[in-house]
N, C-alpha and C positions, 0 to 999 in steps of 0.2 A: 287953560288948566294943564298941569303937568300930568304925565302918564301915571305916576304913582297915585295922584289924587283920584284919577278916574278908576284905578284899580281898587282903591279904598272904598269908593262909592259903590262899585259893583259888589264888593265883598260885603259891605253893610246891607245892601239890598238883598243879597242872597241870605244873609243871616236873618233879616226881617221876615223874608218869605218862609224860611224854615220854622220860625217861631209862630208867626201869625197865621200861616196857612192851616196847619192842623188845629190851631185854637179856634179859628173862625168856622172850620168844618165841624168840629165837635159842638160848638155853640149852635150852629144851624141845624144839625141833625138831632141833637138831644134837647135843646132848650133848657138845659140844666147846668148851673155853675159847678155842680159836683163833678162833672166831667171836664169842664173847660180849664179849671185851675190846675189839676194834675197834668193835663195835656200841655198847658203853657209851661209848667215847670220842667217837664221831661224834654220838651223841644228846646228849651233854653239851654240845657246842658249840652245837647247835640250841637246847637248853633255856636256855642262857645268854643267848640273844638274845630270849627271850620276856619281855615286860614292859618292855623298854627303851624309853625315850621318845625322841622326835625332837629334844629340846632339846639344844643344844650343851653340852658339858662345861664346868663352871666350875672352872677351876684356881685354887687358892689359892696365891699366891706371896708370900713375905715380902719386901716392898719395901725395908725399912730395913736390909738387910744390906750392909755395906761391900764394895767390890770386893776388897780385900785383907783377908781375915778372919784372917790368920795361919796359914793351912793349910800354906803353903809354908815355914814356918820350920824350919830344921834339915834341909832336903832336900839341902843341898850335900854 
């Protein structure tokens, strides 16, 4: 396996732990889904931010599209 694949697996394992750890803890301690679902949602937002780079996003835009591409035809 390449080094980047190992890094991706480690990052995925970290994200899984960040999401599942608090969720299983809430389930074990409370035995109620009313606490597990919000814990799962909140930890998912946190896990999504792990591994993000500080580089700006590169947006790919198709530059050669005409302004009037015919989408408005027949709209009358």
